[in-house]
C-alpha beads as a LAMMPS data file, in Angstrom:
LAMMPS data file: protein, C-alpha beads

246 atoms
245 bonds

1 atom types
1 bond types

-500.0 500.0 xlo xhi
-500.0 500.0 ylo yhi
-500.0 500.0 zlo zhi

Masses

1 110.0

Atoms # bond

1 1 1 161.552 -93.165 29.417
2 1 1 162.029 -94.096 33.063
3 1 1 164.998 -96.401 32.512
4 1 1 166.617 -95.630 29.130
5 1 1 169.913 -97.337 29.922
6 1 1 168.155 -100.711 30.124
7 1 1 167.400 -100.444 26.395
8 1 1 171.000 -99.549 25.606
9 1 1 172.283 -102.520 27.626
10 1 1 169.804 -104.977 26.111
11 1 1 169.395 -103.756 22.542
12 1 1 172.799 -102.216 21.791
13 1 1 175.470 -103.832 24.007
14 1 1 173.888 -107.309 23.987
15 1 1 173.225 -107.181 20.247
16 1 1 176.823 -106.147 19.669
17 1 1 177.897 -109.248 21.605
18 1 1 175.700 -111.414 19.349
19 1 1 177.236 -109.897 16.218
20 1 1 180.750 -110.466 17.528
21 1 1 179.900 -114.097 18.328
22 1 1 178.670 -114.487 14.747
23 1 1 181.865 -112.888 13.441
24 1 1 184.222 -115.096 15.431
25 1 1 182.226 -118.305 14.911
26 1 1 181.098 -117.703 11.340
27 1 1 182.048 -121.267 10.351
28 1 1 179.256 -122.531 12.642
29 1 1 176.668 -119.769 12.174
30 1 1 174.861 -119.845 8.846
31 1 1 172.212 -117.168 9.382
32 1 1 171.383 -114.575 12.050
33 1 1 167.650 -113.860 12.354
34 1 1 166.843 -111.102 14.859
35 1 1 163.788 -109.208 16.038
36 1 1 163.332 -105.613 15.021
37 1 1 160.072 -103.758 15.626
38 1 1 157.260 -101.882 13.923
39 1 1 158.192 -98.989 16.212
40 1 1 161.071 -98.110 13.854
41 1 1 158.517 -96.461 11.531
42 1 1 158.127 -93.697 14.109
43 1 1 156.670 -90.498 12.671
44 1 1 155.853 -92.119 9.309
45 1 1 152.119 -91.753 8.603
46 1 1 152.039 -93.552 5.237
47 1 1 150.010 -96.742 5.664
48 1 1 150.656 -99.597 5.419
49 1 1 154.259 -99.437 6.599
50 1 1 156.648 -100.841 4.004
51 1 1 160.236 -102.003 4.373
52 1 1 160.952 -99.604 1.506
53 1 1 159.917 -96.607 3.643
54 1 1 162.404 -94.320 5.377
55 1 1 162.677 -95.042 9.118
56 1 1 164.883 -92.166 10.249
57 1 1 162.369 -90.535 12.609
58 1 1 161.819 -92.755 15.696
59 1 1 159.631 -91.360 18.480
60 1 1 161.026 -93.495 21.319
61 1 1 164.465 -94.604 22.445
62 1 1 163.310 -98.221 22.103
63 1 1 162.578 -97.616 18.416
64 1 1 165.964 -95.942 17.960
65 1 1 167.743 -98.965 19.443
66 1 1 165.871 -101.369 17.135
67 1 1 166.774 -99.219 14.126
68 1 1 170.355 -99.326 15.408
69 1 1 170.154 -103.147 15.443
70 1 1 169.271 -103.103 11.748
71 1 1 172.193 -100.778 10.964
72 1 1 174.613 -102.839 13.049
73 1 1 173.467 -106.043 11.342
74 1 1 173.972 -104.480 7.928
75 1 1 177.476 -103.406 8.874
76 1 1 178.441 -106.964 9.861
77 1 1 176.766 -108.385 6.755
78 1 1 178.791 -105.945 4.650
79 1 1 182.137 -106.313 6.438
80 1 1 182.141 -110.022 7.236
81 1 1 179.573 -111.553 4.874
82 1 1 177.326 -112.699 7.739
83 1 1 173.795 -113.357 6.402
84 1 1 171.329 -111.409 8.560
85 1 1 167.555 -111.018 8.457
86 1 1 165.674 -108.526 10.618
87 1 1 161.979 -109.082 11.314
88 1 1 159.862 -106.081 12.222
89 1 1 157.267 -107.532 14.590
90 1 1 153.888 -105.791 14.787
91 1 1 152.376 -105.881 18.327
92 1 1 152.783 -109.552 19.150
93 1 1 150.154 -111.069 21.462
94 1 1 148.998 -114.455 22.672
95 1 1 149.619 -117.103 25.358
96 1 1 152.892 -116.980 27.298
97 1 1 153.354 -113.300 26.459
98 1 1 154.907 -110.555 28.550
99 1 1 152.728 -109.644 31.562
100 1 1 153.442 -105.929 31.041
101 1 1 151.808 -105.896 27.592
102 1 1 148.503 -104.043 27.281
103 1 1 146.299 -107.082 26.661
104 1 1 147.691 -108.804 29.782
105 1 1 147.079 -105.653 31.838
106 1 1 143.572 -105.217 30.447
107 1 1 142.661 -108.823 31.259
108 1 1 144.082 -108.731 34.777
109 1 1 142.444 -105.418 35.649
110 1 1 139.049 -106.292 34.175
111 1 1 138.959 -109.475 36.273
112 1 1 140.022 -107.502 39.366
113 1 1 137.502 -104.666 38.783
114 1 1 140.335 -102.170 38.350
115 1 1 139.906 -99.385 35.747
116 1 1 142.018 -99.849 32.597
117 1 1 143.994 -96.996 31.052
118 1 1 142.972 -96.296 27.447
119 1 1 145.347 -93.877 25.748
120 1 1 144.521 -91.288 23.086
121 1 1 140.949 -91.659 24.335
122 1 1 140.738 -94.969 22.487
123 1 1 141.525 -93.482 19.070
124 1 1 144.330 -95.896 18.242
125 1 1 144.885 -98.799 15.849
126 1 1 147.355 -101.648 16.066
127 1 1 148.323 -104.393 13.634
128 1 1 148.134 -107.146 16.256
129 1 1 150.016 -110.330 15.305
130 1 1 149.291 -113.664 16.974
131 1 1 152.288 -115.511 18.387
132 1 1 151.792 -118.655 16.265
133 1 1 152.080 -116.543 13.111
134 1 1 155.261 -114.916 14.438
135 1 1 156.842 -118.313 15.151
136 1 1 155.934 -119.655 11.710
137 1 1 157.306 -116.515 10.093
138 1 1 160.604 -116.804 11.979
139 1 1 160.933 -120.469 11.032
140 1 1 160.249 -119.854 7.355
141 1 1 162.679 -116.941 7.186
142 1 1 165.352 -118.869 9.098
143 1 1 165.442 -121.507 6.370
144 1 1 166.041 -118.921 3.622
145 1 1 169.596 -117.627 3.921
146 1 1 169.808 -114.247 2.188
147 1 1 172.323 -113.325 -0.453
148 1 1 173.058 -109.879 -1.771
149 1 1 170.431 -108.177 -3.915
150 1 1 171.989 -107.856 -7.411
151 1 1 169.465 -105.144 -8.315
152 1 1 170.330 -102.943 -5.330
153 1 1 171.399 -99.463 -6.481
154 1 1 173.584 -97.182 -4.381
155 1 1 172.265 -94.146 -6.273
156 1 1 168.738 -95.011 -5.149
157 1 1 169.324 -97.165 -2.066
158 1 1 166.435 -99.375 -1.001
159 1 1 166.276 -99.657 2.834
160 1 1 164.891 -103.207 2.727
161 1 1 167.852 -104.982 1.137
162 1 1 171.497 -104.476 0.143
163 1 1 174.387 -105.712 -1.928
164 1 1 175.352 -107.462 1.316
165 1 1 173.530 -110.655 2.477
166 1 1 170.995 -108.608 4.435
167 1 1 167.187 -108.515 4.427
168 1 1 164.343 -106.908 6.372
169 1 1 160.704 -108.015 6.563
170 1 1 157.500 -106.945 8.284
171 1 1 155.496 -109.574 10.149
172 1 1 151.985 -108.283 10.830
173 1 1 148.379 -109.332 10.363
174 1 1 147.779 -106.680 7.646
175 1 1 144.486 -105.827 9.396
176 1 1 144.825 -102.927 11.881
177 1 1 142.324 -103.151 14.725
178 1 1 140.703 -100.309 16.658
179 1 1 141.860 -100.335 20.261
180 1 1 138.290 -100.165 21.595
181 1 1 137.297 -103.163 19.455
182 1 1 140.336 -105.030 20.814
183 1 1 139.256 -104.267 24.384
184 1 1 135.701 -105.291 23.491
185 1 1 136.920 -108.731 22.406
186 1 1 138.665 -109.213 25.741
187 1 1 135.458 -108.151 27.534
188 1 1 133.389 -110.548 25.409
189 1 1 135.641 -113.533 26.116
190 1 1 135.824 -112.735 29.823
191 1 1 132.085 -112.101 30.018
192 1 1 132.811 -108.927 31.930
193 1 1 132.860 -105.215 31.105
194 1 1 135.860 -102.948 31.704
195 1 1 135.806 -99.621 33.466
196 1 1 137.799 -97.359 31.140
197 1 1 139.987 -94.439 32.150
198 1 1 140.445 -92.375 28.977
199 1 1 143.816 -90.613 28.749
200 1 1 145.828 -88.572 26.196
201 1 1 148.341 -90.242 23.884
202 1 1 151.473 -91.327 25.730
203 1 1 154.689 -89.581 24.804
204 1 1 156.718 -91.832 22.509
205 1 1 153.678 -93.846 21.402
206 1 1 152.348 -94.284 17.858
207 1 1 148.694 -93.683 17.003
208 1 1 148.493 -96.379 14.327
209 1 1 150.496 -99.254 12.855
210 1 1 149.804 -101.280 9.728
211 1 1 152.095 -103.828 8.059
212 1 1 152.779 -104.345 4.375
213 1 1 153.809 -108.016 4.288
214 1 1 154.009 -108.485 0.517
215 1 1 157.785 -109.032 0.542
216 1 1 157.483 -111.693 3.257
217 1 1 154.819 -113.487 1.190
218 1 1 156.919 -113.383 -1.978
219 1 1 160.086 -114.477 -0.155
220 1 1 158.684 -117.323 1.958
221 1 1 155.142 -117.972 0.700
222 1 1 153.833 -117.133 4.193
223 1 1 151.918 -114.300 5.732
224 1 1 150.094 -114.148 9.083
225 1 1 146.479 -115.313 8.982
226 1 1 145.144 -115.613 12.561
227 1 1 142.191 -113.257 13.052
228 1 1 142.075 -111.011 16.091
229 1 1 138.829 -112.719 17.164
230 1 1 140.473 -116.148 17.150
231 1 1 143.688 -114.910 18.758
232 1 1 142.014 -113.125 21.669
233 1 1 139.739 -116.107 22.337
234 1 1 142.789 -118.386 22.536
235 1 1 144.646 -115.955 24.779
236 1 1 141.782 -115.515 27.242
237 1 1 141.237 -119.283 27.419
238 1 1 144.942 -119.777 28.157
239 1 1 145.010 -116.920 30.699
240 1 1 142.088 -118.289 32.712
241 1 1 143.561 -121.806 32.720
242 1 1 147.110 -120.704 33.505
243 1 1 146.120 -118.512 36.446
244 1 1 143.463 -120.953 37.650
245 1 1 140.556 -118.518 37.287
246 1 1 137.090 -120.063 37.140

Bonds

1 1 1 2
2 1 2 3
3 1 3 4
4 1 4 5
5 1 5 6
6 1 6 7
7 1 7 8
8 1 8 9
9 1 9 10
10 1 10 11
11 1 11 12
12 1 12 13
13 1 13 14
14 1 14 15
15 1 15 16
16 1 16 17
17 1 17 18
18 1 18 19
19 1 19 20
20 1 20 21
21 1 21 22
22 1 22 23
23 1 23 24
24 1 24 25
25 1 25 26
26 1 26 27
27 1 27 28
28 1 28 29
29 1 29 30
30 1 30 31
31 1 31 32
32 1 32 33
33 1 33 34
34 1 34 35
35 1 35 36
36 1 36 37
37 1 37 38
38 1 38 39
39 1 39 40
40 1 40 41
41 1 41 42
42 1 42 43
43 1 43 44
44 1 44 45
45 1 45 46
46 1 46 47
47 1 47 48
48 1 48 49
49 1 49 50
50 1 50 51
51 1 51 52
52 1 52 53
53 1 53 54
54 1 54 55
55 1 55 56
56 1 56 57
57 1 57 58
58 1 58 59
59 1 59 60
60 1 60 61
61 1 61 62
62 1 62 63
63 1 63 64
64 1 64 65
65 1 65 66
66 1 66 67
67 1 67 68
68 1 68 69
69 1 69 70
70 1 70 71
71 1 71 72
72 1 72 73
73 1 73 74
74 1 74 75
75 1 75 76
76 1 76 77
77 1 77 78
78 1 78 79
79 1 79 80
80 1 80 81
81 1 81 82
82 1 82 83
83 1 83 84
84 1 84 85
85 1 85 86
86 1 86 87
87 1 87 88
88 1 88 89
89 1 89 90
90 1 90 91
91 1 91 92
92 1 92 93
93 1 93 94
94 1 94 95
95 1 95 96
96 1 96 97
97 1 97 98
98 1 98 99
99 1 99 100
100 1 100 101
101 1 101 102
102 1 102 103
103 1 103 104
104 1 104 105
105 1 105 106
106 1 106 107
107 1 107 108
108 1 108 109
109 1 109 110
110 1 110 111
111 1 111 112
112 1 112 113
113 1 113 114
114 1 114 115
115 1 115 116
116 1 116 117
117 1 117 118
118 1 118 119
119 1 119 120
120 1 120 121
121 1 121 122
122 1 122 123
123 1 123 124
124 1 124 125
125 1 125 126
126 1 126 127
127 1 127 128
128 1 128 129
129 1 129 130
130 1 130 131
131 1 131 132
132 1 132 133
133 1 133 134
134 1 134 135
135 1 135 136
136 1 136 137
137 1 137 138
138 1 138 139
139 1 139 140
140 1 140 141
141 1 141 142
142 1 142 143
143 1 143 144
144 1 144 145
145 1 145 146
146 1 146 147
147 1 147 148
148 1 148 149
149 1 149 150
150 1 150 151
151 1 151 152
152 1 152 153
153 1 153 154
154 1 154 155
155 1 155 156
156 1 156 157
157 1 157 158
158 1 158 159
159 1 159 160
160 1 160 161
161 1 161 162
162 1 162 163
163 1 163 164
164 1 164 165
165 1 165 166
166 1 166 167
167 1 167 168
168 1 168 169
169 1 169 170
170 1 170 171
171 1 171 172
172 1 172 173
173 1 173 174
174 1 174 175
175 1 175 176
176 1 176 177
177 1 177 178
178 1 178 179
179 1 179 180
180 1 180 181
181 1 181 182
182 1 182 183
183 1 183 184
184 1 184 185
185 1 185 186
186 1 186 187
187 1 187 188
188 1 188 189
189 1 189 190
190 1 190 191
191 1 191 192
192 1 192 193
193 1 193 194
194 1 194 195
195 1 195 196
196 1 196 197
197 1 197 198
198 1 198 199
199 1 199 200
200 1 200 201
201 1 201 202
202 1 202 203
203 1 203 204
204 1 204 205
205 1 205 206
206 1 206 207
207 1 207 208
208 1 208 209
209 1 209 210
210 1 210 211
211 1 211 212
212 1 212 213
213 1 213 214
214 1 214 215
215 1 215 216
216 1 216 217
217 1 217 218
218 1 218 219
219 1 219 220
220 1 220 221
221 1 221 222
222 1 222 223
223 1 223 224
224 1 224 225
225 1 225 226
226 1 226 227
227 1 227 228
228 1 228 229
229 1 229 230
230 1 230 231
231 1 231 232
232 1 232 233
233 1 233 234
234 1 234 235
235 1 235 236
236 1 236 237
237 1 237 238
238 1 238 239
239 1 239 240
240 1 240 241
241 1 241 242
242 1 242 243
243 1 243 244
244 1 244 245
245 1 245 246
């Protein structure tokens, strides 16, 4: 909300450049796999989120740009026959992640005795997905080049596929976790309690996310399996080693 044009530059202009590269070098590019986001589900409150659900009500500009990526990819799949697969990531976490993500901020502030901000007074759930599961999912999908769905019906259009070589999948753990439990795991692995500053829900944020990954399982034989307990333990161990904290 502070810098909306950054999302347009990165998620619209840059993605357009990628699509044009695929168009003009289609003899070398067999399959475009790109990252979408669970945020596209927006105001949808039907859980778990399914690729067959409508995603026309984003609650943030970021979500709108990721939905735009899916539409742009479909257009190029339809016009130029470029096989595209969009993966809706659900709250990715783990070693080597972005330092601005909540779990990084929580860990840094707990260690520094700085209060952490807990939005919606802690009444939130996220379908956290460990990075190793994301990588495996990308790899498995990459190897399966989509064709058109012969059962797709324009009178009852399914958002998750098309007559064009175009697919969408959720990648999530399928086990939404309470935010306060998530913070508790970080505290447990650090051996240190957090001072919590409870705040209202942020504008543009979603109260809960939950992934239906059945299509991913049927398509690739894979679905994420790393528990939140295992994932947080691995992250905290990496964090302490990487930043040299004893």
